mmCIF file as gemmi writes it, N, C-alpha and C atoms, coordinates in Angstrom:
data_model
loop_
_atom_site.group_PDB
_atom_site.id
_atom_site.type_symbol
_atom_site.label_atom_id
_atom_site.label_alt_id
_atom_site.label_comp_id
_atom_site.label_asym_id
_atom_site.label_entity_id
_atom_site.label_seq_id
_atom_site.pdbx_PDB_ins_code
_atom_site.Cartn_x
_atom_site.Cartn_y
_atom_site.Cartn_z
_atom_site.occupancy
_atom_site.B_iso_or_equiv
_atom_site.pdbx_formal_charge
_atom_site.auth_seq_id
_atom_site.auth_asym_id
_atom_site.pdbx_PDB_model_num
ATOM 1 N N . UNK Axp A 1 ? 0.811 -1.143 -0.015 1 0 ? 1 A 1
ATOM 2 C CA . UNK Axp A 1 ? -0.021 -0.03 0.036 1 0 ? 1 A 1
ATOM 3 C C . UNK Axp A 1 ? 0.872 1.27 0.02 1 0 ? 1 A 1
ATOM 4 N N . UNK Axp A 2 ? 1.925 1.272 0.763 1 0 ? 2 A 1
ATOM 5 C CA . UNK Axp A 2 ? 2.748 2.42 0.925 1 0 ? 2 A 1
ATOM 6 C C . UNK Axp A 2 ? 3.443 2.629 -0.367 1 0 ? 2 A 1
ATOM 7 N N . UNK Axp A 3 ? 3.854 1.588 -1.071 1 0 ? 3 A 1
ATOM 8 C CA . UNK Axp A 3 ? 4.582 1.744 -2.333 1 0 ? 3 A 1
ATOM 9 C C . UNK Axp A 3 ? 3.638 2.379 -3.428 1 0 ? 3 A 1
ATOM 10 N N . UNK Axp A 4 ? 2.359 1.943 -3.369 1 0 ? 4 A 1
ATOM 11 C CA . UNK Axp A 4 ? 1.408 2.526 -4.353 1 0 ? 4 A 1
ATOM 12 C C . UNK Axp A 4 ? 1.23 4.055 -4.176 1 0 ? 4 A 1
ATOM 13 N N . UNK Axp A 5 ? 1.193 4.535 -2.906 1 0 ? 5 A 1
ATOM 14 C CA . UNK Axp A 5 ? 1.044 5.91 -2.695 1 0 ? 5 A 1
ATOM 15 C C . UNK Axp A 5 ? 2.226 6.718 -3.141 1 0 ? 5 A 1
ATOM 16 N N . UNK Axp A 6 ? 3.395 6.061 -3.029 1 0 ? 6 A 1
ATOM 17 C CA . UNK Axp A 6 ? 4.632 6.759 -3.445 1 0 ? 6 A 1
ATOM 18 C C . UNK Axp A 6 ? 4.639 6.868 -4.984 1 0 ? 6 A 1
ATOM 19 N N . UNK Axp A 7 ? 4.273 5.766 -5.604 1 0 ? 7 A 1
ATOM 20 C CA . UNK Axp A 7 ? 4.147 5.737 -7.087 1 0 ? 7 A 1
ATOM 21 C C . UNK Axp A 7 ? 3.136 6.706 -7.616 1 0 ? 7 A 1
ATOM 22 N N . UNK Axp A 8 ? 2.059 6.888 -6.911 1 0 ? 8 A 1
ATOM 23 C CA . UNK Axp A 8 ? 1.033 7.762 -7.285 1 0 ? 8 A 1
ATOM 24 C C . UNK Axp A 8 ? 1.566 9.278 -7.218 1 0 ? 8 A 1
ATOM 25 N N . UNK Axp A 9 ? 2.313 9.544 -6.095 1 0 ? 9 A 1
ATOM 26 C CA . UNK Axp A 9 ? 2.871 10.863 -6.032 1 0 ? 9 A 1
ATOM 27 C C . UNK Axp A 9 ? 3.842 11.19 -7.089 1 0 ? 9 A 1
ATOM 28 N N . UNK Axp A 10 ? 4.723 10.178 -7.381 1 0 ? 10 A 1
ATOM 29 C CA . UNK Axp A 10 ? 5.744 10.288 -8.498 1 0 ? 10 A 1
ATOM 30 C C . UNK Axp A 10 ? 5.04 10.465 -9.845 1 0 ? 10 A 1
ATOM 31 N N . UNK Axp A 11 ? 3.94 9.884 -10.119 1 0 ? 11 A 1
ATOM 32 C CA . UNK Axp A 11 ? 3.261 10.027 -11.439 1 0 ? 11 A 1
ATOM 33 C C . UNK Axp A 11 ? 2.731 11.394 -11.536 1 0 ? 11 A 1
ATOM 34 N N . UNK Axp A 12 ? 2.365 12.098 -10.448 1 0 ? 12 A 1
ATOM 35 C CA . UNK Axp A 12 ? 1.872 13.412 -10.497 1 0 ? 12 A 1
ATOM 36 C C . UNK Axp A 12 ? 3.092 14.362 -10.808 1 0 ? 12 A 1
ATOM 37 N N . UNK Axp A 13 ? 4.263 14.137 -10.275 1 0 ? 13 A 1
ATOM 38 C CA . UNK Axp A 13 ? 5.347 15.002 -10.429 1 0 ? 13 A 1
ATOM 39 C C . UNK Axp A 13 ? 5.847 14.903 -11.94 1 0 ? 13 A 1
ATOM 40 N N . UNK Axp A 14 ? 6.003 13.726 -12.449 1 0 ? 14 A 1
ATOM 41 C CA . UNK Axp A 14 ? 6.465 13.56 -13.861 1 0 ? 14 A 1
ATOM 42 C C . UNK Axp A 14 ? 5.279 13.538 -14.749 1 0 ? 14 A 1
ATOM 43 N N . UNK Axp A 15 ? 5.311 14.414 -15.764 1 0 ? 15 A 1
ATOM 44 C CA . UNK Axp A 15 ? 4.207 14.451 -16.778 1 0 ? 15 A 1
ATOM 45 C C . UNK Axp A 15 ? 4.281 13.273 -17.663 1 0 ? 15 A 1
ATOM 46 N N . UNK Axp A 16 ? 3.107 13.04 -18.25 1 0 ? 16 A 1
ATOM 47 C CA . UNK Axp A 16 ? 3.002 11.9 -19.372 1 0 ? 16 A 1
ATOM 48 C C . UNK Axp A 16 ? 3.763 12.312 -20.501 1 0 ? 16 A 1
ATOM 49 N N . UNK Axp A 17 ? 4.771 11.614 -20.799 1 0 ? 17 A 1
ATOM 50 C CA . UNK Axp A 17 ? 5.624 11.959 -22.037 1 0 ? 17 A 1
ATOM 51 C C . UNK Axp A 17 ? 5.019 11.404 -23.373 1 0 ? 17 A 1
ATOM 52 N N . UNK Axp A 18 ? 4.085 10.487 -23.296 1 0 ? 18 A 1
ATOM 53 C CA . UNK Axp A 18 ? 3.42 9.953 -24.431 1 0 ? 18 A 1
ATOM 54 C C . UNK Axp A 18 ? 2.302 10.927 -24.86 1 0 ? 18 A 1
ATOM 55 N N . UNK Axp A 19 ? 2.441 11.763 -25.822 1 0 ? 19 A 1
ATOM 56 C CA . UNK Axp A 19 ? 1.463 12.627 -26.259 1 0 ? 19 A 1
ATOM 57 C C . UNK Axp A 19 ? 0.279 11.989 -26.98 1 0 ? 19 A 1
ATOM 58 N N . UNK Axp A 20 ? 0.308 10.76 -27.32 1 0 ? 20 A 1
ATOM 59 C CA . UNK Axp A 20 ? -0.801 10.113 -27.985 1 0 ? 20 A 1
ATOM 60 C C . UNK Axp A 20 ? -1.62 9.297 -26.939 1 0 ? 20 A 1
ATOM 61 N N . UNK Axp A 21 ? -1.286 9.497 -25.679 1 0 ? 21 A 1
ATOM 62 C CA . UNK Axp A 21 ? -1.891 8.681 -24.56 1 0 ? 21 A 1
ATOM 63 C C . UNK Axp A 21 ? -2.956 7.631 -24.856 1 0 ? 21 A 1
ATOM 64 N N . UNK Axp A 22 ? -4.198 8.158 -24.858 1 0 ? 22 A 1
ATOM 65 C CA . UNK Axp A 22 ? -5.332 7.057 -24.991 1 0 ? 22 A 1
ATOM 66 C C . UNK Axp A 22 ? -6.034 7.216 -26.368 1 0 ? 22 A 1
ATOM 67 N N . UNK Axp A 23 ? -5.388 7.75 -27.375 1 0 ? 23 A 1
ATOM 68 C CA . UNK Axp A 23 ? -5.953 7.914 -28.652 1 0 ? 23 A 1
ATOM 69 C C . UNK Axp A 23 ? -5.894 6.563 -29.342 1 0 ? 23 A 1
ATOM 70 N N . UNK Axp A 24 ? -6.886 6.176 -30.065 1 0 ? 24 A 1
ATOM 71 C CA . UNK Axp A 24 ? -6.723 4.894 -30.774 1 0 ? 24 A 1
ATOM 72 C C . UNK Axp A 24 ? -5.689 4.923 -31.763 1 0 ? 24 A 1
ATOM 73 N N . UNK Axp A 25 ? -5.054 3.76 -31.987 1 0 ? 25 A 1
ATOM 74 C CA . UNK Axp A 25 ? -3.884 3.573 -32.843 1 0 ? 25 A 1
ATOM 75 C C . UNK Axp A 25 ? -4.241 4.059 -34.286 1 0 ? 25 A 1
ATOM 76 N N . UNK Axp A 26 ? -5.394 3.743 -34.762 1 0 ? 26 A 1
ATOM 77 C CA . UNK Axp A 26 ? -5.85 3.993 -36.124 1 0 ? 26 A 1
ATOM 78 C C . UNK Axp A 26 ? -5.837 5.451 -36.447 1 0 ? 26 A 1
ATOM 79 N N . UNK Axp A 27 ? -6.027 6.344 -35.491 1 0 ? 27 A 1
ATOM 80 C CA . UNK Axp A 27 ? -6.024 7.765 -35.693 1 0 ? 27 A 1
ATOM 81 C C . UNK Axp A 27 ? -4.744 8.439 -35.385 1 0 ? 27 A 1
ATOM 82 N N . UNK Axp A 28 ? -3.768 7.813 -34.82 1 0 ? 28 A 1
ATOM 83 C CA . UNK Axp A 28 ? -2.468 8.482 -34.494 1 0 ? 28 A 1
ATOM 84 C C . UNK Axp A 28 ? -1.694 8.705 -35.752 1 0 ? 28 A 1
ATOM 85 N N . UNK Axp A 29 ? -1.116 9.895 -35.857 1 0 ? 29 A 1
ATOM 86 C CA . UNK Axp A 29 ? -0.3 10.219 -36.991 1 0 ? 29 A 1
ATOM 87 C C . UNK Axp A 29 ? 0.961 9.361 -36.976 1 0 ? 29 A 1
ATOM 88 N N . UNK Axp A 30 ? 1.523 8.952 -38.133 1 0 ? 30 A 1
ATOM 89 C CA . UNK Axp A 30 ? 2.762 8.273 -38.255 1 0 ? 30 A 1
ATOM 90 C C . UNK Axp A 30 ? 3.815 9.285 -37.985 1 0 ? 30 A 1
ATOM 91 N N . UNK Axp A 31 ? 5.025 8.818 -37.55 1 0 ? 31 A 1
ATOM 92 C CA . UNK Axp A 31 ? 6.158 9.722 -37.322 1 0 ? 31 A 1
ATOM 93 C C . UNK Axp A 31 ? 6.501 10.347 -38.706 1 0 ? 31 A 1
ATOM 94 N N . UNK Axp A 32 ? 6.601 11.64 -38.74 1 0 ? 32 A 1
ATOM 95 C CA . UNK Axp A 32 ? 6.904 12.344 -39.938 1 0 ? 32 A 1
ATOM 96 C C . UNK Axp A 32 ? 5.803 12.645 -40.853 1 0 ? 32 A 1
ATOM 97 N N . UNK Axp A 33 ? 4.608 12.168 -40.613 1 0 ? 33 A 1
ATOM 98 C CA . UNK Axp A 33 ? 3.426 12.438 -41.372 1 0 ? 33 A 1
ATOM 99 C C . UNK Axp A 33 ? 2.954 13.874 -41.275 1 0 ? 33 A 1
ATOM 100 N N . UNK Axp A 34 ? 2.891 14.365 -39.955 1 0 ? 34 A 1
ATOM 101 C CA . UNK Axp A 34 ? 2.5 15.728 -39.734 1 0 ? 34 A 1
ATOM 102 C C . UNK Axp A 34 ? 3.527 16.618 -39.133 1 0 ? 34 A 1
ATOM 103 N N . UNK Axp A 35 ? 4.692 16.092 -38.915 1 0 ? 35 A 1
ATOM 104 C CA . UNK Axp A 35 ? 5.743 16.957 -38.302 1 0 ? 35 A 1
ATOM 105 C C . UNK Axp A 35 ? 7.125 16.419 -38.717 1 0 ? 35 A 1
ATOM 106 N N . UNK Axp A 36 ? 8.126 16.878 -37.943 1 0 ? 36 A 1
ATOM 107 C CA . UNK Axp A 36 ? 9.546 16.468 -38.137 1 0 ? 36 A 1
ATOM 108 C C . UNK Axp A 36 ? 9.727 14.915 -37.902 1 0 ? 36 A 1
ATOM 109 N N . UNK Axp A 37 ? 10.602 14.379 -38.674 1 0 ? 37 A 1
ATOM 110 C CA . UNK Axp A 37 ? 10.933 12.941 -38.612 1 0 ? 37 A 1
ATOM 111 C C . UNK Axp A 37 ? 11.835 12.519 -37.505 1 0 ? 37 A 1
ATOM 112 N N . UNK Axp A 38 ? 12.622 13.374 -36.917 1 0 ? 38 A 1
ATOM 113 C CA . UNK Axp A 38 ? 13.512 13.063 -35.887 1 0 ? 38 A 1
ATOM 114 C C . UNK Axp A 38 ? 13.028 13.404 -34.538 1 0 ? 38 A 1
ATOM 115 N N . UNK Axp A 39 ? 11.788 13.033 -34.185 1 0 ? 39 A 1
ATOM 116 C CA . UNK Axp A 39 ? 11.155 13.345 -32.894 1 0 ? 39 A 1
ATOM 117 C C . UNK Axp A 39 ? 11.574 12.235 -31.889 1 0 ? 39 A 1
ATOM 118 N N . UNK Axp A 40 ? 12.177 12.585 -30.719 1 0 ? 40 A 1
ATOM 119 C CA . UNK Axp A 40 ? 12.551 11.56 -29.814 1 0 ? 40 A 1
ATOM 120 C C . UNK Axp A 40 ? 11.357 10.732 -29.295 1 0 ? 40 A 1
ATOM 121 N N . UNK Axp A 41 ? 11.553 9.537 -29.027 1 0 ? 41 A 1
ATOM 122 C CA . UNK Axp A 41 ? 10.471 8.636 -28.5 1 0 ? 41 A 1
ATOM 123 C C . UNK Axp A 41 ? 10.316 8.853 -27.03 1 0 ? 41 A 1
ATOM 124 N N . UNK Axp A 42 ? 9.211 8.262 -26.5 1 0 ? 42 A 1
ATOM 125 C CA . UNK Axp A 42 ? 8.863 8.448 -25.055 1 0 ? 42 A 1
ATOM 126 C C . UNK Axp A 42 ? 10.003 7.933 -24.214 1 0 ? 42 A 1
ATOM 127 N N . UNK Axp A 43 ? 10.538 6.739 -24.712 1 0 ? 43 A 1
ATOM 128 C CA . UNK Axp A 43 ? 11.581 6.07 -23.919 1 0 ? 43 A 1
ATOM 129 C C . UNK Axp A 43 ? 12.882 6.903 -23.896 1 0 ? 43 A 1
ATOM 130 N N . UNK Axp A 44 ? 13.202 7.583 -25.01 1 0 ? 44 A 1
ATOM 131 C CA . UNK Axp A 44 ? 14.36 8.396 -24.968 1 0 ? 44 A 1
ATOM 132 C C . UNK Axp A 44 ? 14.187 9.634 -24.112 1 0 ? 44 A 1
ATOM 133 N N . UNK Axp A 45 ? 12.917 10.257 -24.142 1 0 ? 45 A 1
ATOM 134 C CA . UNK Axp A 45 ? 12.752 11.364 -23.203 1 0 ? 45 A 1
ATOM 135 C C . UNK Axp A 45 ? 12.831 10.991 -21.807 1 0 ? 45 A 1
ATOM 136 N N . UNK Axp A 46 ? 12.323 9.731 -21.461 1 0 ? 46 A 1
ATOM 137 C CA . UNK Axp A 46 ? 12.367 9.269 -20.022 1 0 ? 46 A 1
ATOM 138 C C . UNK Axp A 46 ? 13.823 9.122 -19.702 1 0 ? 46 A 1
ATOM 139 N N . UNK Axp A 47 ? 14.602 8.417 -20.531 1 0 ? 47 A 1
ATOM 140 C CA . UNK Axp A 47 ? 16.036 8.253 -20.203 1 0 ? 47 A 1
ATOM 141 C C . UNK Axp A 47 ? 16.735 9.501 -19.981 1 0 ? 47 A 1
ATOM 142 N N . UNK Axp A 48 ? 16.501 10.494 -20.86 1 0 ? 48 A 1
ATOM 143 C CA . UNK Axp A 48 ? 17.211 11.796 -20.737 1 0 ? 48 A 1
ATOM 144 C C . UNK Axp A 48 ? 16.815 12.478 -19.387 1 0 ? 48 A 1
ATOM 145 N N . UNK Axp A 49 ? 15.493 12.4 -19.046 1 0 ? 49 A 1
ATOM 146 C CA . UNK Axp A 49 ? 15.098 13.071 -17.814 1 0 ? 49 A 1
ATOM 147 C C . UNK Axp A 49 ? 15.766 12.452 -16.654 1 0 ? 49 A 1
ATOM 148 N N . UNK Axp A 50 ? 15.867 11.123 -16.504 1 0 ? 50 A 1
ATOM 149 C CA . UNK Axp A 50 ? 16.526 10.497 -15.386 1 0 ? 50 A 1
ATOM 150 C C . UNK Axp A 50 ? 18.129 10.722 -15.428 1 0 ? 50 A 1
ATOM 151 N N . UNK Axp A 51 ? 18.687 10.735 -16.643 1 0 ? 51 A 1
ATOM 152 C CA . UNK Axp A 51 ? 20.054 10.942 -16.787 1 0 ? 51 A 1
ATOM 153 C C . UNK Axp A 51 ? 20.385 12.376 -16.284 1 0 ? 51 A 1
ATOM 154 N N . UNK Axp A 52 ? 19.669 13.404 -16.657 1 0 ? 52 A 1
ATOM 155 C CA . UNK Axp A 52 ? 19.898 14.814 -16.285 1 0 ? 52 A 1
ATOM 156 C C . UNK Axp A 52 ? 19.738 14.874 -14.814 1 0 ? 52 A 1
ATOM 157 N N . UNK Axp A 53 ? 18.783 14.297 -14.291 1 0 ? 53 A 1
ATOM 158 C CA . UNK Axp A 53 ? 18.583 14.284 -12.744 1 0 ? 53 A 1
ATOM 159 C C . UNK Axp A 53 ? 19.702 13.65 -12.025 1 0 ? 53 A 1
ATOM 160 N N . UNK Axp A 54 ? 20.245 12.506 -12.51 1 0 ? 54 A 1
ATOM 161 C CA . UNK Axp A 54 ? 21.297 11.815 -11.927 1 0 ? 54 A 1
ATOM 162 C C . UNK Axp A 54 ? 22.647 12.756 -12.036 1 0 ? 54 A 1
ATOM 163 N N . UNK Axp A 55 ? 22.874 13.28 -13.132 1 0 ? 55 A 1
ATOM 164 C CA . UNK Axp A 55 ? 24.087 14.065 -13.289 1 0 ? 55 A 1
ATOM 165 C C . UNK Axp A 55 ? 23.929 15.319 -12.413 1 0 ? 55 A 1
ATOM 166 N N . UNK Axp A 56 ? 22.848 16.017 -12.368 1 0 ? 56 A 1
ATOM 167 C CA . UNK Axp A 56 ? 22.678 17.14 -11.497 1 0 ? 56 A 1
ATOM 168 C C . UNK Axp A 56 ? 22.908 16.791 -10.035 1 0 ? 56 A 1
ATOM 169 N N . UNK Axp A 57 ? 22.31 15.588 -9.6 1 0 ? 57 A 1
ATOM 170 C CA . UNK Axp A 57 ? 22.539 15.218 -8.222 1 0 ? 57 A 1
ATOM 171 C C . UNK Axp A 57 ? 23.991 14.947 -7.884 1 0 ? 57 A 1
ATOM 172 N N . UNK Axp A 58 ? 24.687 14.274 -8.799 1 0 ? 58 A 1
ATOM 173 C CA . UNK Axp A 58 ? 26.146 14.004 -8.682 1 0 ? 58 A 1
ATOM 174 C C . UNK Axp A 58 ? 26.933 15.247 -8.568 1 0 ? 58 A 1
ATOM 175 N N . UNK Axp A 59 ? 26.649 16.246 -9.469 1 0 ? 59 A 1
ATOM 176 C CA . UNK Axp A 59 ? 27.391 17.526 -9.287 1 0 ? 59 A 1
ATOM 177 C C . UNK Axp A 59 ? 27.116 18.204 -8.028 1 0 ? 59 A 1
ATOM 178 N N . UNK Axp A 60 ? 25.925 18.191 -7.453 1 0 ? 60 A 1
ATOM 179 C CA . UNK Axp A 60 ? 25.594 18.893 -6.29 1 0 ? 60 A 1
ATOM 180 C C . UNK Axp A 60 ? 26.341 18.246 -5.152 1 0 ? 60 A 1
ATOM 181 N N . UNK Axp A 61 ? 26.374 16.874 -5.106 1 0 ? 61 A 1
ATOM 182 C CA . UNK Axp A 61 ? 27.182 16.173 -4.041 1 0 ? 61 A 1
ATOM 183 C C . UNK Axp A 61 ? 28.631 16.377 -4.093 1 0 ? 61 A 1
ATOM 184 N N . UNK Axp A 62 ? 29.144 16.457 -5.364 1 0 ? 62 A 1
ATOM 185 C CA . UNK Axp A 62 ? 30.541 16.698 -5.487 1 0 ? 62 A 1
ATOM 186 C C . UNK Axp A 62 ? 30.949 18.118 -5.079 1 0 ? 62 A 1
ATOM 187 N N . UNK Axp A 63 ? 30.073 19.066 -5.314 1 0 ? 63 A 1
ATOM 188 C CA . UNK Axp A 63 ? 30.366 20.422 -4.878 1 0 ? 63 A 1
ATOM 189 C C . UNK Axp A 63 ? 30.315 20.526 -3.36 1 0 ? 63 A 1
ATOM 190 N N . UNK Axp A 64 ? 29.418 19.805 -2.862 1 0 ? 64 A 1
ATOM 191 C CA . UNK Axp A 64 ? 29.286 19.807 -1.313 1 0 ? 64 A 1
ATOM 192 C C . UNK Axp A 64 ? 30.551 19.195 -0.727 1 0 ? 64 A 1
ATOM 193 N N . UNK Axp A 65 ? 30.958 18.107 -1.193 1 0 ? 65 A 1
ATOM 194 C CA . UNK Axp A 65 ? 32.172 17.394 -0.653 1 0 ? 65 A 1
ATOM 195 C C . UNK Axp A 65 ? 33.367 18.275 -0.842 1 0 ? 65 A 1
ATOM 196 N N . UNK Axp A 66 ? 33.462 18.906 -1.989 1 0 ? 66 A 1
ATOM 197 C CA . UNK Axp A 66 ? 34.68 19.758 -2.292 1 0 ? 66 A 1
ATOM 198 C C . UNK Axp A 66 ? 34.593 21.009 -1.312 1 0 ? 66 A 1
ATOM 199 N N . UNK Axp A 67 ? 33.442 21.602 -1.064 1 0 ? 67 A 1
ATOM 200 C CA . UNK Axp A 67 ? 33.298 22.735 -0.142 1 0 ? 67 A 1
ATOM 201 C C . UNK Axp A 67 ? 33.655 22.193 1.287 1 0 ? 67 A 1
ATOM 202 N N . UNK Axp A 68 ? 33.163 21.023 1.668 1 0 ? 68 A 1
ATOM 203 C CA . UNK Axp A 68 ? 33.45 20.554 2.909 1 0 ? 68 A 1
ATOM 204 C C . UNK Axp A 68 ? 34.995 20.313 3.138 1 0 ? 68 A 1
ATOM 205 N N . UNK Axp A 69 ? 35.619 19.794 2.107 1 0 ? 69 A 1
ATOM 206 C CA . UNK Axp A 69 ? 37.088 19.536 2.183 1 0 ? 69 A 1
ATOM 207 C C . UNK Axp A 69 ? 37.844 20.82 2.331 1 0 ? 69 A 1
ATOM 208 N N . UNK Axp A 70 ? 37.509 21.875 1.621 1 0 ? 70 A 1
ATOM 209 C CA . UNK Axp A 70 ? 38.198 23.137 1.797 1 0 ? 70 A 1
ATOM 210 C C . UNK Axp A 70 ? 37.854 23.747 3.137 1 0 ? 70 A 1
ATOM 211 N N . UNK Axp A 71 ? 36.643 23.579 3.636 1 0 ? 71 A 1
ATOM 212 C CA . UNK Axp A 71 ? 36.249 24.207 4.869 1 0 ? 71 A 1
ATOM 213 C C . UNK Axp A 71 ? 37.193 23.524 6.013 1 0 ? 71 A 1
ATOM 214 N N . UNK Axp A 72 ? 37.313 22.213 5.986 1 0 ? 72 A 1
ATOM 215 C CA . UNK Axp A 72 ? 38.15 21.472 6.911 1 0 ? 72 A 1
ATOM 216 C C . UNK Axp A 72 ? 39.732 21.923 6.825 1 0 ? 72 A 1
ATOM 217 N N . UNK Axp A 73 ? 40.092 22.111 5.621 1 0 ? 73 A 1
ATOM 218 C CA . UNK Axp A 73 ? 41.485 22.624 5.569 1 0 ? 73 A 1
ATOM 219 C C . UNK Axp A 73 ? 41.611 23.957 6.09 1 0 ? 73 A 1
ATOM 220 N N . UNK Axp A 74 ? 40.704 24.91 5.771 1 0 ? 74 A 1
ATOM 221 C CA . UNK Axp A 74 ? 40.848 26.323 6.305 1 0 ? 74 A 1
ATOM 222 C C . UNK Axp A 74 ? 40.701 26.315 7.787 1 0 ? 74 A 1
ATOM 223 N N . UNK Axp A 75 ? 39.872 25.516 8.414 1 0 ? 75 A 1
ATOM 224 C CA . UNK Axp A 75 ? 39.584 25.531 9.873 1 0 ? 75 A 1
ATOM 225 C C . UNK Axp A 75 ? 40.691 24.684 10.599 1 0 ? 75 A 1
ATOM 226 N N . UNK Axp A 76 ? 41.536 23.968 9.858 1 0 ? 76 A 1
ATOM 227 C CA . UNK Axp A 76 ? 42.494 23.144 10.569 1 0 ? 76 A 1
ATOM 228 C C . UNK Axp A 76 ? 42 21.891 11.204 1 0 ? 76 A 1
ATOM 229 N N . UNK Axp A 77 ? 40.831 21.418 10.681 1 0 ? 77 A 1
ATOM 230 C CA . UNK Axp A 77 ? 40.22 20.202 11.172 1 0 ? 77 A 1
ATOM 231 C C . UNK Axp A 77 ? 40.827 19.053 10.476 1 0 ? 77 A 1
ATOM 232 N N . UNK Axp A 78 ? 41.337 18.096 11.319 1 0 ? 78 A 1
ATOM 233 C CA . UNK Axp A 78 ? 41.918 16.842 10.737 1 0 ? 78 A 1
ATOM 234 C C . UNK Axp A 78 ? 40.967 15.713 11.034 1 0 ? 78 A 1
ATOM 235 N N . UNK Axp A 79 ? 40.963 14.796 10.117 1 0 ? 79 A 1
ATOM 236 C CA . UNK Axp A 79 ? 40.048 13.597 10.132 1 0 ? 79 A 1
ATOM 237 C C . UNK Axp A 79 ? 40.568 12.614 11.17 1 0 ? 79 A 1
């Protein structure tokens, strides 16, 4: 039960990347029929979204650790 509530909250945060959502397949335009041909798929958009989030988190943690390292050097704190 708890897991389902977390999943529901996350689904509200992340928008639906599939723009054809519940439209019947027979009326969905083919790729390139009404627009550009090099449109990223939903899977690619999802992958990029999580990659960017991961890289951003890693950079924030790295900057924090670097700042902590310099703070300890300046204050003369030894481990």
